[in-house]
N, C-alpha and C positions, 0 to 999 in steps of 0.2 A: 825242453832240456837245452836246446840251442839258445833260447831266449835268456835263460839264467846265465849261460856262459858270456853272452854279450854284456849283460849288466855287470858281471864280475870284472870283465876286462876294462870297462869304463871306470869302475871304482879304483882299480889299481893304477890306471893311467893318471887319474886325478891326483892320487897321493904322490906319484913320482913327480908330477909337475910342480907341486908345492915344495918338495924337497930340493929340486934343482934350482929354484929361484931364491932359495935361502930365506924365505919369509917365515917369520914366527911372531907370535903375539908378544913375546918378551922383547924381541928385537925392535919392534915398533915402539914399545914404551921407552927404550933407552935412546932412541934416535933423537939428536938435538935439532937438526935441520928439518924443515918441512918435508914430509914424505912426498915422493913423486906421485903424480896423478895415477890412480889405479888403471890398470889396463882394461880395455873394453872387454866386456864379457864375451866369451866364446860360446856361441849357440851351436850345439852339436847338430849335425845334419841327420835328423831322425829318419828322414826318408831313405838315406843311404844305408844306415845300419839296421833300421827296423822297417821292413816292408809294411806298407799301410794295410795290406790285405790281412795282416795278423791281428789288427785291432777291429773290434766290432764297430761298424759304421753307426753314427748317431742318427736317430730318426729325423726325418725332415720336419721343419716347422709346419704346424697345422694352421691353415688359414681359416679364421673364423668367418662364417657367412655374415654378410651385412644384414642388419635387422630390417625386416620388411615393414614398410609403412602400411598400417591397417586403417583405411579411410573410415570404416564403420566405427571402429573403436575410438578414433579421433573425434568423430562427430558426437558420439555418446559422451565422451569425456568433456568436450566443450559445453554440451547441454547441461551436464551435471554441475559443472563449475558455475554456470549462469544460475542454475536453480539454487545452489548453495548461497550465492550472493543475494538472491531474492529472499531466501529464508532469513539471512542476517538483517536485511533491510526491514523485513516484515516484523521480526522480533524487536527491532529498534523503533518501530512505529513509523518508518518511512514508507508509507504505502505506495506513493507514486513510483519510487525507485524499485520497490518490490514488484510492482506490476510490470515495469519495464524489463526487469531481469527474468521474471517468469515467462513473459512473452518471448524474450530472446532465447530461452531454453527450448521452448516448443518450436520456435522458428528454426533453430539449428537442426532439429530432427526432421523437419518438414521440407527443407530446401537444400538437401545435399544432391549429388548427381543421381541418387536413387531414393525412393520413398519408403516409408515403413511397410507399405503393402508388398514391397519387393524384397525385403530383407527381414529375416526372422528376428535378428538381434535388435534391429531398429524398431520393429513392431513391438517387441517386449519392452524396450526402453521407453517408447512413446506411450504405451498404455500405462506403465508405471508412473511416468512423469505427469500425465493427464490426471491420474487419480490423486497424486500428491498436491499438484497445483490446485485442483478442484477442492480438495479438503481444506486448503487455506482459504479459498474463495468462500466456501460455505461457512467457515468459522468467521470470516470477515463480515459476511451478511448477517450472521446471528448476532455479532457484537455491534453491528451498526449498519452501514450502507455499503458493505463490500469494500472495494478498493477506491470508491469514489472520494474525491477530495473536494473541500468547500471551494466556492468561487471567490477569488481574491481580486483586489483592485491594485493596480500599479501604484507604488508610493510616488507622490509628485516630487519629492525631494531628489529622486534619481535624476530627473530632468533639470530641475532648478539649479542644482549644484554645478552643472556642467556649462551653464550659460556664461557667455563672455560679452562685454559691452565696451564700446568706445566711451571714454570719459567725456561727460558733458559738464564742463565747469560752470556754465551759466545756469543750467538746471539745478546744480548743487547749491549755488549761491541763492537762488530764488527760494529754495526750501528752508534755508537757515532761519528765516524770520519766525516761522511758526513751529517748525519741526523740533527745534531745540527747546521750545517752550512746552512741548508735549509732556503731560503729567504721566509719569510711569514709575513703578518701583524697580525698574531695571535702568541702568545708566543709558542715556540716549546720546548717540554720536551720529552726526550727519556729515558724511564725506562723499566723494564721488562714487565710491562703491555702493553705499547705501542708497544714494540718489538714483543710481542706475536701476536698482531693483524696484524702487518706488515708481520710476518711469515705466518699467516693464509691466508692473501690475496695474497701472492706471491708464496706460495709453496703448497697449497692444491687445488685440482681440483674444489671443490665447491666455495672456496674463490676466485679463479681466474675467474671463470665464473661470479660470482656476480660483481666483479670489472670491468671486460671487458664490460659486457652489460651496466653497469651504465656509463662507459666512452663513449660508443657509443651514448647513449641517451642524454648525457650531451650536445652534440653539438646543439641540438634543442633549448636549453634554456640558455646556458652559457652566451652569449652576453647580453641577456635581464636581467639575474640575476645580472651580474656584474654591468650593468648600474644602476639598481635600488639600489643595495647596496651602490654604490658610491654616488648616489643622496641623500641617507638617512644618509650618513656619518658613516658607520660601516665598519669593516674589510671586504675586498673583499673575503678573504679565508673562510668566513662563507658559501661560495658556497659548501664546503665539508660537512657542517652540513646538507644541503639539500640532498647531496649524501648519507649520512649515514641514513637519515630519510626515503627516498623513492626510492633511486637509480634512481631518475628522472622519476619515473612513475607518470603521472598526476593523475591517479585514484588509487593510493596506499591507502590501507585501513588496519589499524592496528586492533589487537584484541580488543583494548580499544575503537575503534570507531573514531580514528584520521584519517584524510583524506588529500590527496593532496601531492604536492611536499614537503611541509613544515609540514605536519602532524598536522594540527590544530584540536583540539577538538571543538565541536560545541560552547560551552560557550566562549572559548578564541577567536575563530573566530569572534563571534558576538561582543565581546569587541573591536576588531580591525576592525570592519566595514565589515566583510564578511557575506553577506546576505545568508540565507538558507530558501527556501520555497518549494512549490510543484514543481516549474519549474526548479529552479537552486540551485546549492550549490557552492558559490563562493570560498570555500576552495579549489575547484578543478580548479579555474581560475589561471593559472600560474602567470600572471602579478600581479593581486590583492593580491594573497596569498604571493608572494615574498615581496611586499611592506609592507604588514601587519607583516610578519615575521621580516623584518628589523627593523620596529618600535618597535615591542615587545622586540627584543633582545637589542635594544638601551635603552629602559626603564629598562630592567633588569641590564644592565651594570651600568646605573646611580644609581641603587639601591644598588648593591653589590660592585661596583668599581673594578671588576675583571672579565675578559672574561671567564675564566674557570667556575667561579661560575654562571655567567650569562647563559652560555650554560647548566650547570647543572640544573639551575632553569627553563630553557626552557623545559627540559626533565621531571623533577620531580615536577615542580611547585614552585613558589617563597616561599610559606609558608614552604615547606619541607626543603629547603636550609636555610631559616632564622632560623628555629628551630635548625638545626644542628649547625649553627654558634653560636647561643646563648647557646646551651648545652655544647659546647666544648671551647668556647672563641677563636676559631681559624677561620681565614678566608682563610686558605690555602686548596685548593681542595684536594691535595694529603694527607694532614693530616686528613681531614674529611673522605677520602676514606679508609685510613689506620685504622682509629678507627671505621669504619663500622657504621657511623651515617647517611649515605646516603643509599638509596635503592641499591641493587645489580646491577640493570639495569643501574642506573645512574653512579655507579662506573666504569662500562664498557664504558659508553657513551663518555666521554672525550677521553679516549685512542683510541676508534674507529675513532673519528673525526681527531685526530692527526695522526693516522696511514694513513688515506686516504689523508690527506694533504701532508704528506711526500712522499707518493707514487706518488700522482698527480704532485708534484713539481719535481720529479726525475723519469720520465717515462722510460728513457733509462736504468736505473739500474734494472728495473723489467720487461724488455722485452715488454713494452707497446707502443713502438714507432710505431709499425705496426697497432695498433688499430685506425681506422679512425672514428672520430666523425660523427654523422649524420649531414646533412645540417641544418642550422638554420631555424627556422620556417619562412616561407614566405607565405603570404596570403593577400587576399583582405578582406575588411570589408564592409558590407552593413547594412543599418538601415531598419529593417522590422517593419512596423506599425501594422501588423495583424499577428496572429499566422500562422505559415507555417510548414508543415510536412517536416522533414529532408529527407525523401525519395523523396519527390517532389524536394527539393533543389538539391539532388544528381543527379536526372534525368535531371533537367534543365541545370546544368553546366557540365554534362557528366563525373561524377566521381562516386565513391562508397559511400554508406551510411557510411561505416566505416571511410572513409576519412573525411567526414563532422563531424562525432562524435568525431574523434581524434582532429580536429581543434577547437571543442567546448566542451571540457571535462566537463565543469560546468553544461551542460544541463542534467537534470535528466530524461527528457521525450524525446520522439521522435518528439516533437513539440516545437517550440520556445514559450516563455512566452506570455500570453495574457495581454500584457502591451502596452501602447501607442507607445513605441519605444524600440527596442532591437538591440544591435550590434551583427551581425552574421558574423563569419569568413567563408570564402569560398576560394577555391584554387586560387592561384595567376593568374591574367589576365582573370578572369571570371566574373568580376563585371558587365560589360556592357551586357554580354550575360544573366546574371541572371535578371537584371533589365528589359530587353526587354521581356523575356519570362514570367516572373512572372506577368507582367502587363496584359498578355493575359488571366489570370485566375482571376475571381471575388475574391475580398479580403476575403469574408466570406467562399469561397470554398477551400481555400489553405490548409486546414487541411484534406480535403477529396479527392480532385481531384488530378490527376496524369498527368505526361508528358510522352509521348511515341514516340520514334524515330523508324519509320518503318524499319524493316529488311526484308531480302529476305524470301519469303514464308508467310509473314504476310497478314492477311485479316481482315476486320472489325469484322468478326465472331470470329476469333481466339483471337483478341485483346480484344473483349468484354468478351469472356470466361475467359481470363487471369485475368481481373480486376473485374469480376463479375458485369458487367453492361450490357446494351443492345446496339445492333448495332444502333438502332434508336437514342439513346441518344448521342452516339459518332458522328453520322452523323449530328445531329442537331447542336451540339456545334461547330463542325468544318466546317459547311456549305457544307456537302458532300451529294452525292447521296448514299443511303444505299446499292446500288447494284454495285457501281463502284469499280474497282480494285485500289489498292494503289501503289504509286510510292515508291521505296526504298529510304530511308533517309528522307521521308516526316515526318513532326513533327505534332503530334496530342495532343490535350488536351483531357484527359480522365475523364469524369464526373462519379465519383463513390462515395459511401457513407462511405468508409473506406479504409483500407489497402487492398492490393491485396490478393486473395486467389487462391491457386492451388488445392483446395479440389475437390473431384470428387466422384460420385456414383460408388461403387465398387461391388455391388451385390444387390439382392432383399432386400430392406429395410436397406441397409448399406451405410455409407458415410465415406470416408477417409478425415480426417480433414486437411485442407490446412493452410499454413502460413497466419496469419491475420484473420482466422476464429474465431468467438465467438459463444457461444451457442445461443445467440439471433439471429444472422444471419442465423445459420443453422435451428433454429426453424421457422423463417420466411420463409425460402426457402421451407421447407417441411410441412408448414401449421400445426404446432404443437406448444406446449408451452415449455419454458425452463424447468419448473418443470417436464413435462412429459419426456423430453429427459434425465433428471437426474435420474428419476426412471427407465426408460428402460435400462440405461447404468450403474446403481448402482454407480452414481457419488456423492461424498460428497462435491463438489465444482463446481462453475460455470466456473472455469478455465480449459481449455483443451489444449492438446499438439498436435502440428502439426505432422502428420503421424499416429496418432492413428485412430482407426475405431470406429464409433458410429452406434448404431441402431437408425434409424430415422423413423421407423414405427413399429406398434405393431406386434409381432410375433404371429399370430393367425392361426388356421387351415384353410385350403383352403375352399372357399365358396362352399356350396352345390348348387344344381340346384334350391332348394327352396329359398336359400339366394339370388341368383342372380335375382330372380323375384322382381320387384319393389313392396314394401309393400303398403298396402292401405293408401291413403292419406285422412285425414278427414279435408277438408277445410284448406289446407296449413299447416297442423300439422302432426307430426309423433310421435308415442309412442315408447320410447327407449326399446329395447329388450336386453336380455343377450348377451354379446359378441360385442355389438355395440361400436363404438368409433366415435368421431366427424369426423375423416378423412374418415371412411367408409360411414357414413351417407352423408357427403358432396359429395363423389364420386357417391353414389347411386342417388342423386338428382341433380347431375351436377352443384353444387355450390361450393364455397370455404369454408374452415374452418373459415376464418376470417368473412365471411358473416354470417355464422351460429352464431358465437359468438356475432356479432353486433346485429343481429335480436333478439337474446334471452338474451342479456345483460349479457353474461357470462364473468367472469374474468379470467377463465382458461379453459382448454380443458376437464376438468373432468365432466362427466355426470352420472346420476343415472338411473338405470333400473326402468321403470314405469313412469318416467316423460315424458312430451310431449315437443317437440321442434317445433318452427316455421321453416319450411323448404322452404317457399317462402313468401316474404312480401305480406301483403294483398293489399297494394296500394302504389305506382302504381305497377301493375302487369308487371313483365318482363318475357319474354319468356325464357325457359330453354336453348334454343339454344344460347342465348346471354350471359348466366351466365359464361361459361368458359372464354370468352373474357374479361368480366368485372373483373373476379378474376385475370386474367393475367395482366391486365392493372394496378391493384392496386399494383402488385409486381414490376412493372417497375419503374425505376428512371427517365424516360423521362417525360416531362411535360404533364399534363392532362388538358383538357379544363376546364375552371372555370364553376361550376354549376350555373344555372340561379337563384336558390333561396338559402336561407341560409341553410347550412347543419350542422349536428352535427356528429362529428367523435369520436368514442370510442378508446382510446389509447390501442394498442396491445403490446405484449411483444417485447422489443427491439427497439421500435419506439422512435424517437426523434422529436422535433419540426421541425428541418430541413427536415427530411424525410416526415413528414406530409405536410409541406409547399410545398415541391417539387411535391408530389403526386397530390395536389389540385391546383397547378399553382399559389401559392401565396408566400408570404415572411414570414420569421420568425418574423419580426417586426410587420407585420399585424396580425399574430396570437397572439402575445403577447398583442397587443392593444385590441383585441376582447376577450381575455381570461385572464383578470386580476385576476380571481379566481384561476388560476393555480399556483402551487408552483414552486420552483427552479427545482425540480426533478419530472418528469412525473411518474405517477403510472398507472398500467394497469387498464383500465376501466374509466379513467378520461374523462370527456366531453370536447371536443375541438370544439368550434364554428368556422366554416369556413366562413370567411367574404365574402360578395358578391362583385364581381368586378363591378366597375362603368364605 
């Protein structure tokens, strides 16, 4: 009530103040002179008239807690970011970068202040990441040779273009007499720049070595290059441009990423029809790259009207040369070079080509008449309609893998492309032999199976060990008695699931990695998981090197007498104790790790103390004496009799549909038809329904 009286009093006081000053809206409108400045507003003293205790106090501002930094979440986030970058590179066909990013993702989880074994979230993230990276590795191996990249040679032009020389006027004048008379369909200019490179190639040890090796290799491609240049209507002496670019190395690679005899960048190669994908890079195909280069140079000549500028544009790009011409108003290469409006590498590029042309046209003057060119490429071609491993090709035709790769430099994998038809080069006069022998191997097995010619001392056992398969599988495929001896020079088809491995057990719980081994194969062989192998061996990648040694079993103290006694079994179950592992439990109960994982729906070999495991299936009961034989049969690649009823298989680490189909005596097509729920890549633990044979 008192509050209302105070308000009323203020309102009346305000009205009285306005009346006493004589202010009115009408009076203001009639005033002629400028009104005086308004008085400063009077702020009533609220504290005096209205005690603060009569107003409810406003709540204090709430201070938000600072967000806590979660180091585990940060590590996982960085690992996932690296994995996503790896996926992007993998899908784009950049295998080297994909491998680096996948390695970085795994390394991020393995090298924080704490390890996956110490943190549950890290453990879960690590297992998931290993499975996903490994799935890509398996797919890469199935499509070719995993993440392996071909071996490339450094492009010589990277070094040549950076050379600088002091001008030797006398040397230049001495060359004028015969060099300007050199017959060439390119214009020949001899000046101090050209003379300096002639001197480098003819009088320095490094220059002579580069020149002579290129002249030898030129014999392989010279006739083919000259034929295509002539067909495309460009100067034949552009041959020396290829010599400058690559020294005739089919797998020359520049620092900028240009490849092949003619050093195409990916974008320019695509512009002229040179395909590049997972399987092939046609920049490395000598014939296709030569035709593309001839057409590109012809287009550049039509644009600039001068072969020097056309070659300069081939090196620096047409835009660079066009801007130099517009900037100076000159279309003379030597003037552009003198005024330094072209890159330094391009200013050296034309003198290098001219120097090589002059030397190549006058070999006797430079002591090169004794350099014998290599024989021209001679080969047969066959059309392959299914992917085939190059190692199998080499074994079938009796040559080396290196020879097959050399004849097919554009192949990026150890397997021909998965396309309806691919032209494969093989050594001359081997076509009939290849067609006869390859027909003996099922089409879908040509990326897995191998060919072996029996040598003195060979037996089915030694051959099976070499190729990591079984005696029974070799005997069955070749219609042999598994106990019979082999005749020397006999030819065998070898059914294997991958490349050969010469890996071997070198000690208690240790394995020497062989050529062709992968972590998945080793894990399968020793009944463990890929992630467990990585932890035991402190690996930050699923990639391993032949010759290295891996721990393939837990290093645990020797079993005591109490440990050797079989623990009590409670109705086919066993409670996990400290120090237990799946491999030790499997050994104790005479079963396999894969069986334990299947019976207990485990996605990896990690187990927790206190949990219980099914150590024998409840129905149907199978005797323990049969278990080792069953486990062994699961690891064999020989055919297994088809089960009578529908079965469900859980995918294990490293398995593929082909392996599962082989183990159950069915086909990949039948599995795909019965398992339309499966994606392109199998994941550990996926349900695979095994179709019933009719």
